[in-house]
C-alpha positions as CSV (number, residue, x, y, z in Angstrom):
1,M,9.2,-2.1,-23.1
2,G,11.3,-5.2,-23.7
3,G,14.3,-4.0,-25.6
4,S,15.4,-1.1,-27.7
5,T,17.1,-0.6,-31.0
6,A,19.2,2.6,-31.0
7,W,18.8,4.8,-34.1
8,W,22.6,5.2,-34.3
9,D,23.2,1.4,-34.6
10,S,23.7,1.4,-38.3
11,D,26.5,1.0,-40.8
12,G,25.6,4.5,-42.1
13,T,24.3,3.3,-45.5
14,V,20.7,4.0,-44.8
15,S,20.5,6.0,-41.6
16,E,22.6,8.9,-42.8
17,R,19.7,9.8,-45.0
18,A,17.5,10.2,-41.9
19,V,16.6,13.8,-40.9
20,A,14.4,13.0,-37.9
21,V,13.7,10.4,-35.3
22,K,10.7,9.5,-33.1
23,G,10.5,7.9,-29.7
24,A,9.1,4.4,-29.7
25,C,8.5,1.5,-27.3
26,G,8.5,-2.3,-27.6
27,C,4.9,-2.2,-26.6
28,G,4.0,-0.7,-30.0
29,W,3.7,2.9,-29.0
30,R,5.2,5.5,-31.4
31,A,5.6,9.2,-30.6
32,E,3.8,11.7,-32.7
33,T,6.6,14.3,-32.5
34,T,9.6,14.0,-34.7
35,H,13.0,15.4,-33.7
36,P,15.9,16.4,-35.9
37,V,18.9,14.2,-36.2
38,V,22.1,15.9,-35.2
39,W,24.8,13.8,-36.9
40,G,27.8,13.2,-34.8
41,D,26.0,14.3,-31.6
42,V,23.9,11.5,-30.2
43,T,23.2,13.4,-27.0
44,A,21.7,16.4,-28.9
45,T,19.6,14.1,-31.1
46,E,18.3,12.1,-28.1
47,G,17.5,15.3,-26.2
48,E,18.0,13.4,-23.0
49,E,19.7,16.2,-20.9
50,A,17.3,18.9,-22.3
51,R,14.3,16.5,-22.0
52,T,13.2,17.6,-25.5
53,G,13.9,14.7,-27.8
54,P,12.8,11.1,-28.5
55,F,14.3,9.9,-25.3
56,A,12.1,12.4,-23.3
57,D,9.1,11.3,-25.3
58,W,9.8,7.6,-24.5
59,E,10.5,8.4,-20.9
60,Y,7.2,10.2,-20.6
61,H,5.4,7.2,-22.2
62,V,7.0,4.6,-19.9
63,T,6.4,6.8,-16.8
64,T,2.8,7.5,-17.5
65,I,1.7,4.4,-19.3
66,E,4.1,1.7,-18.2
67,G,4.7,2.9,-14.7
68,L,8.5,3.2,-14.9
69,I,9.9,5.1,-12.0
70,P,11.3,8.4,-13.3
71,R,15.0,8.6,-13.3
72,D,15.1,11.6,-10.9
73,V,13.1,9.6,-8.3
74,E,15.3,6.5,-8.8
75,Q,18.4,8.8,-8.2
76,M,16.8,10.3,-5.1
77,I,16.1,6.8,-3.7
78,T,19.6,5.6,-4.4
79,A,21.1,8.8,-2.9
80,L,19.0,8.3,0.2
81,Q,20.0,4.7,0.5
82,D,23.7,5.6,0.1
83,R,23.5,8.5,2.5
84,I,21.8,6.4,5.2
85,T,24.3,3.6,4.7
86,E,27.1,6.1,5.1
87,L,25.5,7.7,8.1
88,S,25.1,4.3,9.7
89,K,28.9,3.9,9.8
90,T,29.4,7.2,11.8
91,S,26.1,7.8,13.5
92,P,24.1,4.6,13.6
93,V,21.4,5.9,15.9
94,T,20.8,8.9,13.6
95,A,20.6,6.5,10.7
96,L,18.1,4.4,12.6
97,R,16.0,7.6,13.3
98,A,16.1,8.3,9.5
99,I,14.9,4.8,8.8
100,A,12.1,5.1,11.4
101,R,11.0,8.4,9.8
102,L,10.8,6.6,6.4
103,Q,8.8,3.7,7.9
104,D,6.4,6.2,9.5
105,T,5.9,8.2,6.3
106,T,5.6,5.3,3.8
107,P,2.2,3.9,4.8
108,A,0.4,7.3,4.6
109,L,2.1,8.0,1.3
110,A,1.1,4.6,0.0
111,L,-2.5,5.1,1.0
112,G,-2.7,8.5,-0.5
113,T,-1.2,7.2,-3.8
114,V,-3.5,4.2,-3.9
115,R,-6.4,6.6,-3.3
116,T,-5.3,8.8,-6.2
117,A,-4.8,5.8,-8.4
118,R,-8.3,4.5,-7.7
119,Q,-9.8,7.9,-8.4
120,A,-8.0,7.8,-11.7
121,M,-9.7,4.4,-12.3
122,V,-6.5,2.3,-12.0
123,S,-7.4,-1.3,-11.4
124,W,-6.7,-3.2,-8.3
125,E,-4.6,-5.6,-10.4
126,A,-2.4,-2.8,-11.6
127,I,-2.1,-1.4,-8.1
128,G,-1.1,-4.8,-6.7
129,T,1.4,-5.3,-9.5
130,A,3.0,-1.9,-8.9
131,L,3.2,-2.6,-5.1
132,G,4.6,-6.1,-5.7
133,C,1.6,-8.0,-4.4
134,T,-1.6,-9.5,-5.8
135,R,-4.8,-7.7,-6.6
136,Q,-6.5,-9.3,-3.7
137,S,-3.7,-8.3,-1.2
138,A,-3.7,-4.7,-2.4
139,H,-7.5,-4.6,-2.1
140,E,-7.6,-6.1,1.3
141,R,-4.9,-3.7,2.6
142,Y,-6.2,-0.4,1.2
143,A,-9.9,-0.6,0.1
144,R,-11.3,-0.2,3.6
145,H,-9.4,3.1,4.0
146,L,-10.5,4.7,0.7
147,S,-14.0,5.8,1.8
148,Q,-12.5,7.9,4.6
């Protein structure tokens, strides 16, 4: 996932011969599907908005394989943070209630997600990394709850 090389970064001497592109990742993954190049329209070629091009293929890869948070989820989290910050200026008690609701919801959501991850054979190391802690910390926190 390290970096990216955009297909349109070219002087035009070679790339104008291209008729199709594939999604790819720095980890070595290459998409199977090819997508037509629409010269002069990067957005159409990428298929980002329609979720039908090499960008969508790459995003699926990094979401399912690499664990990248999907853009729509990131946008919702950012919007929620912004809204609660805004609300705190006019109705701080209401903002605090919203925060309390999040704090009450998060542990159960985390446990359910860890349970699903373990059922899918995700390692404790991967779970710990995703949660920002060690394998041991994740195991100590959640393993005892999984048999229930």
